[in-house]
C-alpha positions as CSV (number, residue, x, y, z in Angstrom):
1,M,-0.1,0.2,-0.1
2,N,1.2,3.4,-1.1
3,L,1.6,5.6,2.0
4,T,3.2,8.5,0.7
5,W,-0.2,10.9,1.1
6,F,-0.3,9.8,4.6
7,Y,3.4,10.7,5.2
8,F,2.9,14.2,3.5
9,H,0.1,14.8,5.9
10,V,2.0,14.2,9.0
11,V,4.9,15.9,7.8
12,L,2.7,19.1,6.6
13,A,0.9,18.8,10.2
14,T,4.3,18.6,12.2
15,I,5.1,22.0,10.0
16,I,2.3,23.8,11.2
17,L,1.9,22.8,14.7
18,V,5.9,23.8,14.9
19,K,5.4,27.4,12.8
20,D,2.1,27.8,15.1
21,Y,4.2,27.3,18.1
22,N,6.7,29.5,17.3
23,G,5.0,32.3,16.3
24,T,5.8,32.7,12.3
25,L,2.6,30.5,10.9
26,E,0.5,33.5,10.1
27,D,3.5,35.7,8.5
28,A,4.3,32.4,6.4
29,L,0.6,32.2,5.0
30,N,0.7,36.0,4.5
31,D,3.4,35.8,2.7
32,F,2.1,32.7,0.7
33,E,-0.9,34.9,-0.4
34,K,0.9,37.3,-1.6
35,K,2.9,35.2,-4.0
36,I,-0.3,33.6,-5.2
37,G,-2.4,37.2,-5.5
38,L,-5.0,36.2,-2.8
39,Y,-3.8,38.1,0.5
40,T,-5.8,40.9,1.7
41,P,-5.1,43.1,4.5
42,P,-6.6,42.7,7.7
43,A,-9.5,45.3,8.4
44,D,-9.3,47.8,11.1
45,T,-11.5,46.8,14.0
46,T,-10.9,49.3,16.4
47,I,-14.2,51.2,15.2
48,N,-16.7,51.0,17.6
49,A,-19.7,50.2,15.2
50,P,-23.3,49.2,16.5
51,P,-24.6,45.4,15.4
52,P,-26.3,45.5,12.8
53,F,-29.7,44.2,14.3
54,Y,-30.8,43.6,17.6
55,I,-31.8,40.5,19.2
56,P,-33.8,40.6,22.2
57,P,-34.0,38.3,24.9
58,I,-36.4,35.1,25.0
59,Q,-38.2,35.8,28.0
60,D,-38.1,38.2,31.0
61,I,-37.5,35.8,34.8
62,D,-40.5,37.7,35.9
63,D,-42.9,36.1,33.0
64,E,-45.4,33.8,34.3
65,E,-44.2,31.1,31.5
66,S,-40.8,31.1,32.6
67,R,-41.2,29.9,35.8
68,I,-41.0,26.1,36.8
69,D,-44.2,24.4,38.7
70,S,-42.7,23.2,41.8
71,N,-45.6,20.8,42.3
72,F,-43.5,18.3,39.6
73,A,-40.5,18.2,41.5
74,N,-41.8,16.8,44.9
75,T,-42.9,13.6,43.6
76,K,-42.6,10.9,45.6
């Protein structure tokens, strides 16, 4: 059985883990993306923009529907 692909993946995973541990993985990937023309600079995340929509809470705690009926909890 040909194990070339298996060993290729093992070596590639080892290289990625070592580069990530050393902190050079991001730079290497950015350089690779620049070489093949896919690089996009990171966006500025310092702008505090409001969220595009608001999701209200599901229920308030004081609602009658959200209370648990304790009669079922005390069954013997």
